[in-house]
N, C-alpha and C positions, 0 to 999 in steps of 0.2 A: 466729959468725950460728945464732942455734936454727932449727930442725929442724923442721915441724910434718908429721905421718902424713899422709898420705891419710888418712887415718878422722877425723883429730883436725878437718880443714878440711872433712870431706862435716861432722861437728856443726856447727861453728863458722856455718853457709851454711842450715843447718835452721835456729837459732834464730831468723838474721836474719830469715828468711822468717816464720815463726811471729809473730812482732814486726811488720812489716810488712802480713802475711796481717789480723789485731791490726783494724792501723787505719783496713786500709780496711774491715771491716766498722763497725766503730765511731762514722766519723765519719757516713754515711748512718739508723746508728741513730740516731745524737745528733738528726740533723733528724727524723728519725720523732720519736722522744718529742718534743720540742718541737712538736712542730705538731701533737699530740694532745694533750698539754699546753694551745694555743693554745685548741685547740676545744675543749676539758672546763670551760676556761676558761670560755668566750664563750657553752661553753651552758649551764653551774653559772652562773657567776659577774655575766654579762652579760645572762642571757636573759631579763631586764625592762631593761635597758639601753642608753646607745650607750657604743661603744666609745669605749677613752682619746680623748683627741687630736679629734675629727673639728668638725665643722664644719660646718653650714647655711649657706649665706650670709655667711660671716665670722661667724658665730656659736656661740663655741664652748659645743657640749652633749656635751662628753664624756664620759660616765659616770653619766648623768643618766637618770632614770627617766623616760619618755612624757609624764607631770605635769610635771614637772619640768622635760623637755625643754620642753613650751608655755609652761609663764608665761615661761621664762629669754626664748623670742623673743616672746612676747609686750611684753615690755617692752626688750629692742635693737632690735626693729623699731618704737618706738612712735614714729619717723620718720618727717613729712610726706614719705611716699612719696608718698603720692597726686598731689602738684606733681611726682617727676620726672616729664623729659620720655620726649619713645618718640619719637625720629626713624627714617620709613622712607627709605630711599634706590632708587631706581631711574634707571639709562639720566641720571644728572646733574639729576634732579630730586628735590626732599627732600615727603613729609609729616612735619607736623611733630602730632603731642597730648602728652598726659596720661596715667600709671597711672589717675588718678582718671575721664578725661575716659571713656575707655573702660570706666571700670566693673571697671578690674584691681587685685587684693589678693592679700596671702599669701593663704595658705591653711594654719594655720599647725599644724592638726590631722592635714597629708599632710605635712607637712614632717619632724615628729613621727614618724610611721609610717615614712615611708622616713629615719631616721634609727636608728631602734632596728633596723628591717632592715639594714642597713646592713652586709658582712661576714658575716650566719648563714647563708645561701643560696651553691648553687654549689659544686663539688665543695671538695676539697679543698688544694688548689690558688690558686682562686680566694678562700676563705676567707684563709687564711696570706696572701695580698697585703695583701689589703685591712685584717690586722692589722697588718702591717708600713709601710704608707701611714699606718695609725693611728696608730702612734707616733711615726712620722717629721715628724709634726703635718702630712701631705700627703693625711688621707684629709677630703673635703668632698661635701655632700649639695645640689644646686641646691633654692633655695628653689622648693617647690610656690607657684603663680600659678590662681588663678579670677579666672572672668570671668561679672560677675556683669548680667542684666538683654539685653538687646537691644544695649548701648553697642559693642559690639568690634563684632556684627554690621553695625553702621547707617554707622560707620568705616568697614569692609572696601567695602559696597557704595559709598562715595562713593568713596573710591580708586578702585576696580576702573572708576568711571564716567568717570575723568577717564585714569587708565591705559591703561583696557582700548580695543586699536585690532584693528577687525574684518579676519576674513581680505578680499582682492579677487581674486576669481577672474578670473585673465585670462580678454580675450574679445575673439574677431576675426571681421569681417563684412564685408561689400561693402554700402555706400549711396552715394547721391547725385552726393557727391562724393571721393568714394575709398575707400580701406582705413579705415572703422571700427577702432581698435585701443584694449583696455584692456588694461593694463600689471597681468599676477599683483603681490599687495604681501601679504609674509605679515603676519596680526599680532601682536597677544600678547594675553595675557586673566593676571586675577590670581588665582595661588593662593591662592585665601581660607583654604581648610584649612589649609597648609604655614604659611603665614603664619601663621594666628589661632596654631597654634601653636608658633613661634618667639617672639608678643610672649610665653604664658605660660610658656615655657622659661626665660628669663634666669636669670643666673647671681645678678642685684643688682636692687633694686628703685631702685636709682639710677636717674641719664641714664643710656641709652645707644642707642643706632644700630641698627639692624638693616635692610639689607639682603632688600627684598621675591623674592617668590618667585614668578617671571610665566614663564607658559611661551607659548612660538612653536605662533600658531593658524597651519593649512594650510590653502590653497583649495582647493577642486574643481581645478581648474583654477592649477600651480603656473608657476612659470618655466621648468620640465622639459617639462614640458607644453606649455609654449606658444610656445618660445623659436627652434624649427627649426619651427613653421607660419612662426611673424612673421616670419623669413631669405627665407625664401621667398615669400612675397608681399609683401613688400616688392621682392625684387628681378624678380618679376615685372607691378610696377606699377608701377618706373622707364618712365620716359615714353620711348616710342619713335618712332622717326624710319624709313618701309621707303619705301627709293627704288628706281627703275627707270628708267632712262636717268635723263631731266630734267626724269620725274615724280617728286615728294614726298610721302607721305602721314603724318603725324604724328598718334601717339594718345596722348592723356595719360593719370595714374595710374587713373584715375576710367572713362573705357572699358577699357582694362588689365583696373580689379579686374572689369569685368565676363561675363569670360571665365574666371572660377575660382568652382572649386567646393570651399567650404570645408563643414570639418564637424567639431562635439563629437562624439568618442566615446570611449567606457569603457575605462580603461586597461588591457592584458592585466600581467600580474604580471612584473616585469624593466623596462618600457619607460621607465618614469618612476624620479629617481633615492631614494635611499629620506628618509623625512622620520627626525627625528633621534631618539633615546630621547628622552621628555618629553615632546614637543610633539605636539598635540592633530590633528590627523589628519581627516580628510571619512571616512565608510565607503566614499562611491566617491569615485576618484577619475580627470580626463577629462583628454583631450589630443587635441591641432586636428589635422586633417589636411588638407593642403592641393594639390588637384594641378589641371590643365587640363578645364575641362569640353569634350571634345571636339565636342557637336550649335553650343557658343557657337562655336568655336574653329570651325567648318566657315564656318557664319556674319556672320564679322568675317571672314577668309580670299573669300570669296566677297565680300562690299561691297570690299573692296582689290580685288579685280579689278577691280571696274566703276569703283573712281578712278584704278587707275593702268593699264588693258589701253587700248595705242591701239588700235584694231580696223583693219585693213588697208583703205582705199579701191581696189575691187576697178578694175580697167584695161576703158573700154566703150569701146565702139566705136560709129564714128561712119559715118552712108551718107551724100552727097551726092542731088540732080537726077541726077547720070548713073547710079546707082546706084555709085560704086566706094565701098570702105571701108578705114577707117584707123581708128589706136587714140590712143584718146584715157589718158591715161597713168596709171598707180594710182599709191599711196601706200602705202610698204612698213606694214605694225606690227608689234606687240610684245603678248604674251599672258602675265599671274601666271600660272609654274606650279599649281597652286592643291597640288595632292598635297604638292611637296617646300615649299613655304609653310608647311602648316601642320608639317613635318614639324621643318624649323624653330624655327620657335616654340618647339615639345615640347623642341629643345634649347635653347634661347636665351637662354628666358622665364624660368626658374630660375634660369640664373649670371645670379650678383653686378657689378653694376652701379653707375656713376656717374652724373651726370649726366647726359645723352638715351641712350640706347642706339643705334646707327645699323647698321639693317641693311637689306645689301643681295638684294635680293627674289629669286629665281627665277622668270629668264622667257626665250624662246622666240620666233621672229617669229610669228607670226601669216599662217598658208599657210590660212586660209578662206577669198582672193580670188582673180580671175585678176589673176596678178601682170605689169606692164609685157613683160617678158619672154616670159613664155608668150603674150601676147597679140600679140606680135608672129611668133609662130611658126607661132599659128593662122592669122595675117592670109592669107596666104595660099594658104590649104584652102578657106574659109569661101563659100559660095558662100546667092542667097534659093533655101530647100529651099519654099516656102508665100508668099502674101495673097490673104487676106481683106479687104472693104468692105462698109462697110453705111452706110445712108443718114439722114437728118434732115430734121423739117419746117427751112424757116431762121428761126437766133434768134438772136440774136448774145445771150444767157446759156446758152442752151444750146454752143450753139460755144465760149465761155470752158471752158465747162467742159470738154466733150470735149480740146476743144486741150490744158488745163493740164494734164487728166489727163490724156492720152495719151505727154504729152512726160516723166512722171516714169518710164516705161519704156524709153525710146530709150537704145539700147546698152547696155542692163544685159545681165549677163552671166549666163546659168543652166548654171550647170560640174552636169556627170554627178550622179547623182544626187542633186543641189539642190530641193527646195522651191520652186517659184512661190506668193506670195499677193499675192492683187490689193492687200489692206488691207495690208498688209504695205511693200510696196514702194511705196505710193499715197503715204507719209508725210500727213501735219492737212488734213483739209478747212475751208482758214480766206479766207474775202476776201483777207486778205495774205498768200495765196499765187496771187492771180489768180481765184480762185474767184465765179460767183454763184449768185444764186438764180434756180431754175427749177423746172422738173414735174418730176415723180418719185411713182413709187404706194407708200404706201402703206396698208399693211391691205385689198390689193386696191380702191384706189380712188384714181383722184388729188389731188394735192395739190400746186400749182405756185407754190410756196412758199419749196420744200427748197433750202436748199445746198449747190452740185453737182451740185444735180437735171440728168439723163443721163449719166450715171458709169456708167450699165451698159449703155449704150450701148458702151466702150470693154469691157467686160470680155466683152461681149457678141463683140465682133470680135475679142480674142486669144481665145476661146475656139473659136470655130470656124476660126482661123488655127491656132491645134496640136493642132486635134481631129482634123485632116485628116493630119496628118502619125502619127500612133498615140499622142501621146507619155503616158504613164498621166495620167487626171483623179481628183483628190485631193474635191477639194468642186463642185458644183455647182447649181445652185439656179434651176427657174425663177420670169419674175417673177408675178403679180397676175393680171392677166387676158392673155390675148394679142395678142403687138404685131404685126402684119404684115408688118411693114418688115427680120422678123429670117424665118431658118428657122424653119418650123413646128416647134414643138420641142425645137431647138435655140440658144436664148439661153441666157442666164445671169448673172440678177439677182445683185446683192450691195447689200448693206446692214450698219451699222456700228453697232450691232455684233449677230455675234452668222450674219452671211451673208455667205459669203468664197466670193472662186474661186480653185481648188489647183490645181494638177499640176506632178508631179514630173519632169522632167529624164532618161527611163532609158535615156537610151542612152549610149556611151563618151566622145562629145565634145557639149563645147559651140557655147548655142547663143544667139541674142539676137534685140529684138524690134527694129524702129524702122514708126518711125509717120507719114503723111501725115493732112495735117485739111485739106481744104477747107470752104467754106462749108455743103455738105448731106450732109459725107457725110466718113468716115474710114477711112485702111484702115491694117491691119496686116501688117507683112513678117518672118519671121525666113526667118532668118541661120544657115548652120548645115553640118552635112554633110550629104548623102543617108542616111535611115536606114534605107535599105532594105524598107520593108515596106509590107506590101497595106492597102489602110482600105477598107474602104467600110458605108455607109449602110444603114438599110432603109429602105423608105419610112414617113412614117409614119400610126402607128395608131390614128384621132381618136374614140371617142366618150364616152356619157355628157351628149350635146350638154345643154345648159338655155339657157333662153333668157331675158334681166332679165323677172322678176315687174314688174306695174302697176305697186305700190308701193316698185320698188327707185328709191332717191335719182336723179338724173342728176348723170352724173362730169362734172365742167367741163373735162374735155379732149376729150370729141364732141362736136358738131351736137347740136341736136336730131333725132330720126327715124332719129338714126345707132347701134345697137346690135354690139354683137360678142356671140356663144353664146357660155356656156362648156363649158370641154369636159375628158378627160381623152388625152393623149396622152400615146405611146410610141415612141419611135426605139430603133433597134441599133444600136451601133458595135460591126466587130468588125474587128478588126489581128489579122493575118498575118507569121510572117515565114518564113523559112525553110522554108517548109510547115508550121508550126504558129499556133495558134488562142495569141497574148500575152494580149492584151485582147478581152476582150468585158463590153460596158458597154450596160445600159438605159437608160435617159433618160428618167423617168417627168414628165410636167409634169400639176401640176391650171390651169386659167384658171379661174377667176371671171367671172360672165354681166359683160357691163357693154355701160350705154349713157349717151347725151344728154338722154335724156326720151323722149317720147311726143310727136309729130312735131304740130307748131299746122296747125291743120286752115285750108283756103283757102278763102276764102269768096267764096262765085258773087254775079256780077256786077248787081245789083239794074237793075230794069229803068228805063227810061229816064223 
C-alpha cells in the first residue's frame, strides 16, 4: 500500500478546492453573460421588433416590426369579431350583447405598441423572464380594445337600471296601530368603471362571458343600527295583562307603543358593524335607541290605578230616634302601588316575551277610610257634641231638596285631618236622585226654577253646627242678599261650580253628622268626642247700608212693598284651646239690597 505524505495530501486538496471554486464562479458568470447578451440582443437586434414567439390575442407577431405587426393583426383579425357575443352575469341573471353593439373593436396600433414594448422594460430579471417566456412560446399580449361612441355607456346605463337596487334605511316609529317598522336592506350598484375595463381587457375577440362588478350600498341605518332597537320595541309592545285580585286590565301593542321614546341618533365610532371593503357607505351612519318615556309611564300607571283601584267604602254611623248610634259596616278596598308599578314596568317591558305578558300588579289595602273594626272601637266613645236647626217656609219642592241633600251627609265620617267638601260629598244634583226645581239666589236675585234650590239651607245649617265647636273653616261664602232666617253674617252659600263650603277636622278623633228634616226645618247633629275648645262669636258689625234703588227690578221672592237693605256684615270667631288662640276667623259678608218692588197705592173710598 502506497503511503501518501502529509504534504502531498495538502497539495491534492488544494487542487480540488481550486477546481470547485472556479466552477462556483463560472456558473453565475455564465448566467450574467447570457443575460447581458440577451439584453444587448433585445436592445440591438429587437429594438424595433417584437420578441420572437410573442403572440397578441393568439396571433404570432414574433420578430415583426411595428408596421408588420399591425398588418398581420389586421389580416388575422379580419374575422367578423363584431358579431361575437358578450354575456354579462350577476346573481343568476344575464345580459347579452355583442362587440359591435357596444362599439367595441380592436385597437391594432395599441396592440402593436404593446407587443414591441414587451420584455424591454423593467429590471434585468424582468426582461430575462420575458425573453424566456418568448422563447418557450408562452409570451402573449392581450388585445387592446377600444369603444367608440356612447354605445358602451348606454348599455351600462341600461344594465344599471335593471340591476341597481337602492339601499333601504331602517326606520322605527310608533303610529296609531302600534310600531311602524321599515327593515333595513343593503342595496347594490353596478361598478360601471370596472365593468367597462373588464369588457375592454378581453384576451380574445371571440364569444366571452364576464362577471359584472357590483358594489354593495349600505343605508344610513343598517342592521347593526336597527336590530337591537327593534328587539326592544317589539318586546315592549307585547300585549300586556295587569291584574289585581279579581280585576284585570289589558293593553294592546298600540297602547304600549305610546309608552316608548324612539330616537334616531348619529352613531359613534365603534358602535356599528364595520362596512366591508369595497362597499359604498353613507357619509353619516345612524342607529336607533328605544327607551321608556317616564312621563307617559306615569300617566299610564295613573290611569291604570283608576281602573284597578277599588276604593274602600268607609264604615258609617246611624242614629235612631232614641239617639242610639250603630255602625253601618264598610267595604275593604285595595289600591295600586303606583311607584312600584312604574319600577316593575321598567324591569319587565324590555324582557322578551311571547303571547300576552301577564303581570301581577303590586297593590296594598286602601286605608283611607274608616274600617268597620275602627268604627266599632269608636262607637262607645261617641256623643252628640253639637246641634243646630234652621227653618224654611212650607214648600214641597224645597222640602224635597233639603231632605234629599241632608241625607247625603248622614253618618259620613270625617276622619282626623280630613277635609269636608259639600259638593264632593253631595254628589250629582239630578231629578233622578230626588231633587226638584225650587228657588235659589243667582247673581243676587231669586230664581224660582233652579234644580236643587234650597241646598244652601243644608250648607248653612252644617256650617253653624261645626263652627260652634271650633273646627277649621276652609271655605265659606255669603248669600247674594240677607236672609233673615239665618244668623246674620253666619250663612254659608253654595253653588256649583266654584262656590263650595269646606272645613277640616283638625282634631285627633273622628266625627260624623246626622240630619233631621221636618216640613219646615232641618237639624244637624254632630257626633264625636268633646274638643275641649272654647268658641265665641263677636256681635255682628253692620255698615254700608244701601236701600233698593227706585229703578231696581223687583225680586219675585218678595211681596211688593217688602225690601231688605243691602249691607256689609263682619263677624269674628275666636277658638281657644289650652288657654291659647287656636283659630281667629273673620267672616265678611256683603249683601246686596233686594225688594219686591214699590207698594201698590191704596185707593181712597169713593163718595156715595
